[in-house]
Each structure stands twice: as C-alpha cells, then as structure tokens.
C-alpha positions, 0 to 999 in steps of 0.5 A: 603254867607249862607242864613239861610232861604235857608238852612232851606228850603233845609233841609226841602225839603231833609227830605220830599223827603227822607220820600217819598222815604222811604214810596215808598220803604215800598209800593214796599216791600209789593206789590205782583203785579209785575207792581205796585211793579215796579212803587213803586220802580221807584217812590222811586228812583225818590224821592231819586234823588230829595233828592240828589239835595237838598243834593248837595245844602246843601253840596255847603253851607258847611252844613251837614245833620243829620242821616235820620230818617222817621217822624211820618207819614211815620213810621205810614204808614210803619207800616200800610203797613206791617200789612194790605198791600199797598191797605189799605193806597194807597188812603191816599198816593195818596191824600198826593201826590196830595196835594203836587203836587205843593210844588215846584211851589214857589221855582224858583230853583226847577222848574225842580222838580215841573213837576216831582212831578205833574207826581208822583201825577198822577201816584199814583192816577192811581195806587190807582184807579187800573189803572196801564197801560201806557195809564191809567197813562198818562190819570190820572185825578186830584183827581178821585173819585175812589181814595177817595171812597176806603179809608179803612184807613179813614173809619177805623179811623172815625169809631173808632173816632165815637165810642170814642167821642160819648161814652166819651161824653155820659159817661161824661154827665151821670157822670155830672148828679151825677150818681153812677159809676155802673150807668155810667158803665151800660150807657157806655156799653149800649152806646157801644152796641147801637151805634155799632149796629146802625152803623152796621145796617146803613152800612148794609142798605147803602151797600145793597141799593147800591148793589141793585141799582148797579144790577138794573143799570147793568141790564138796561145797559145789556138790552140797549147793546142787543137792541141798540148795535150801540148806546152803541158802540158809547158811548164807543168811546166817553168815551175813547175819553174823556179820551184823546185817539185818535179817531182811537184808541177809535173806535178800542177799542170799536169795539173789546169790542163789539165782546164780549158782556160780556166784553162790559158790563164790560167796560160800567159798569166801565166807564159809571156807575162807577161800578165794576161788581165783587164787585157791592158795596161790601159785606153788612155783611162784611161792617156791621161787620167791622163798628160794630168792629171799633165803639166798639173799640173806644167806649170801651176806656172810659168804660174800667176804670170803669171795673177796678177802682171805683169812682173818679179814674175811672172817671180820668182813663176814661178821661185819656184813652179817651185823649190818644185815641183822640190824637192817632186818631188825629195823624192818621188823619194827614195822609189824612188831610195834617196837622202835626201830632201834630196839628191834635192830639191836635185839636182832643183832644181839640174839643172832650174835649170841647164836653165832658165838655159841656155834663158834664155841661149839665148833671150836670144842668139836674141832679140838676133840676131833683133832 
C-alpha cells in the first residue's frame, strides 16, 4: 500500500541528492587542483548513490520520477562556479552541507545515509578551509571560522544590497518631500558616490588595520620563536594534539617544523594566530575597489530610470527596477541562509519595501513641514 507522505519524502530526498550531485559535478569540472577535483568527483558519485536509494524506494512503490532538472539554487551556483570558479562559492556550499548534515536524522529508513551526510559536511568544510589532506579531513571541526571568513559570494551580495537599499530609500525620501525629478536624480547620484566612497574607505581602513595587527602579531611570534624555541615547540605539540593527533605524531611534526624556523613560524601563524603569512589580511586597495564597485552596482539600479525617464514614469521605473534587484538579491541570499529562493526573495522585497515606504512618508511629512 502506498503512503502519500512517504512518496513525497522519497521524491524530495531524490531531488535533493540529485541537486547535490549536479553541484559537485560543476565544482569538479571547474576545479584545477587535482586533489580537490578528485574529492568533488567522489562526493558527486556518493550523492548519486544516495539518489539511487530513493529511486529504488520509488520504484518499489510503482512511482516513476520526472526528468531531473536542477533547482534554482543549484543552477545559480553552477553559473557562479562557471564565471568565478569554485573558490567563490565553496563557503556557501560548506554552510549548506553543514546545515543539512542531520537531514536524515528523523528518518528511520535512512539511518545508513545519515552518517555519510555528516561526513560529507566535514569534508567540504575541510576543502573550504584549504585543508584537503587526509588528516585534515578526518579532524575537520564543525563550522570552523575559516569557512565563513572567506565567503566572497556573501560579501558581494551584501555589498550590492547595501547600495541598493540605502539609495532606494534615499531616493524615495527625497521624492516623498516633493522634490523635482532633477533633484531626485542629483540626490541619487550623490548618494551613490558618497556611499560607495564611504564603503571603500571603511573597507580600506579595516583591511589596513588587520594587516598592521597581523604584522605586529607575526613579529612578536618570530621574536618568541628565537628567544624561547622550546616553549614554541611545546605549543605546536599541544595544538596538534588538540586537533586529534596522537602524542607521538604531534611531537614528531613539531620537531620537524622546528628544524626550519621559517616553517615553524608559518605553522604557528596559521595554527595559533589564524593568519596566512602569504596574505596577511588581504590587499586593502583591492578590498576598497571591490567594495566601491559592488555598492555602486546596487545603488545604480534606483537611479537609472531617472536618467532615461521623467516624472511619474521615472518614479515607477525606479521602484520597478529596485524591486527586481531586491528579488534577485533575496534569491541569491538563499544560497547561504538555508531558506527557499522564493521565500528569501519575497522577504527581501517586503522588508526593503517597508523601509522605502517609511522614508517616503517621512520625506513627505518633512517636506510639508518645511513648505
């Protein structure tokens, strides 16, 4: 006897596994590093094996499956991988895997798959943290901070969102005050430039300060390495033991590293300080330029109609183009918030829309008061 609830669950699980397989296939195809490529290929095959389990359950119930087509999230990630490479999205993929690691925990007939899913989450986190050796994968910790800190996709989306929402609300506030289309346009352009430069300067200062702090910490670590090498070697042993290595292995690795002070300093910087000596916080000018461009892209959307249209048409065009941008931003945020694309897009539109309505109303009140 067929149970509709089970059939729907089997279908949902099959689609989920097929989407994961398609995503890992895309990562493997775009990955240039041999070890990571192999890992992605193995993960894709593992997800296909999981999908076959649910396909067999459906076949046993006499239910055929529709032709598989990746969902919106998967297609979007595939496109981003093709454009920018695996590194651009790997943190979002790791976050999604971690969020779904226990998705089979409440399904008694999927106990054998549950442990494998948790293993997949740990492996992808290790890859996202650039730890692809066997020991690193085996010792992968739940949600290490390095997974989130390098999330280029999240930073890009939030940067564009800041520009879009702030300038849209600014334009609505000035329009609500009864300003002419010319004044609204000037205000929008000024808001774009002021906001983009403010964001760029803030990012430059943030990265510069982080670099200066990193250099200071690294210099202090190098000094300690020269003055108290035994203590630093002991620290390395404790760090590796905390990661799960046996005492003998931890002591051997620490001893080998201490034979070359530059390698020891590199290991201490990464393990104790959480720093990459090759990057030291990143390039402040690159960070500033990226922030400027991303904010400007978002802030330009509500301004564009005023460059091409006039009066009410310009206002309607600004609201329409901003709404499209908000829906797109919301849909993209679904890649790292665990919600559906439709829900995320609608929520983004509604929250930003409320803000715009409030600023329009306040602008109208102040405009009337000043008049």
